[in-house]
C-alpha positions in Angstrom: 5.2 -15.8 22.5 7.8 -15.4 19.8 8.0 -11.7 18.8 4.5 -11.2 20.2 3.1 -14.0 18.0 0.9 -16.4 20.1 2.5 -19.8 20.4 -0.3 -21.6 18.5 0.0 -19.2 15.5 3.8 -19.6 15.6 3.4 -23.4 15.5 1.1 -23.1 12.5 3.6 -20.9 10.7 6.3 -23.4 11.5 4.2 -26.3 10.2 3.6 -24.4 7.0 7.3 -23.6 6.6 8.9 -26.9 7.6 11.0 -27.9 10.5 12.5 -24.4 10.9 11.2 -21.0 10.6 13.7 -18.5 9.2 12.8 -14.9 9.6 14.4 -11.5 9.3 14.1 -9.2 12.3 14.8 -5.4 12.4 15.6 -4.2 15.9 16.0 -0.5 16.7 18.6 1.1 19.0 16.4 0.7 22.0 16.0 -3.0 21.5 12.4 -2.9 20.1 11.5 -5.2 17.2 10.3 -2.8 14.5 9.8 -5.2 11.6 9.9 -8.9 11.0 9.3 -11.0 7.9 9.1 -14.7 7.3 8.5 -17.0 4.3 5.4 -19.2 4.4 3.6 -21.3 1.9 0.7 -19.6 0.2 -1.6 -22.4 1.4 -0.9 -21.3 5.0 -2.8 -18.1 4.2 -5.4 -19.5 1.7 -5.5 -23.3 1.7 -6.4 -23.6 -2.0 -3.4 -21.6 -3.2 -0.8 -24.4 -3.0 2.8 -24.6 -2.0 4.2 -21.4 -3.6 6.4 -19.5 -1.1 5.3 -16.0 -0.1 6.8 -13.6 2.5 4.7 -12.2 5.3 6.0 -8.9 6.7 4.9 -7.2 9.9 5.8 -3.6 11.0 5.6 -2.7 14.6 5.3 0.9 16.0 3.9 3.1 18.7 5.1 1.1 21.7 3.5 2.1 24.9 0.7 4.1 23.2 -3.0 3.6 24.1 -4.8 1.8 21.3 -8.4 1.7 20.2 -9.7 -1.2 18.1 -13.0 -1.2 16.4 -14.2 -4.6 15.2 -15.5 -4.8 11.7 -19.1 -5.8 11.0 -19.7 -9.5 10.5 -20.5 -8.9 6.8 -17.0 -7.3 6.4 -15.2 -10.4 7.7 -13.9 -13.3 5.6 -12.7 -16.5 7.1 -9.9 -18.2 5.1 
């Protein structure tokens, strides 16, 4: 996994961005990745949007903390 991104998702991002994926990565003094951003085509996110370039940014925090995830109801989920 690249930066915690599953390999299949990373490969899709790479396909949407070309042969190389350029990203900015912010690492803290302890070596933890705190933020990363990368450009992708809008069509990677929503196929009908076309080839305009957008930037996806991810912030990472609370390393080592317990988490609780509540899944949304089916009617609150949209597949793109």
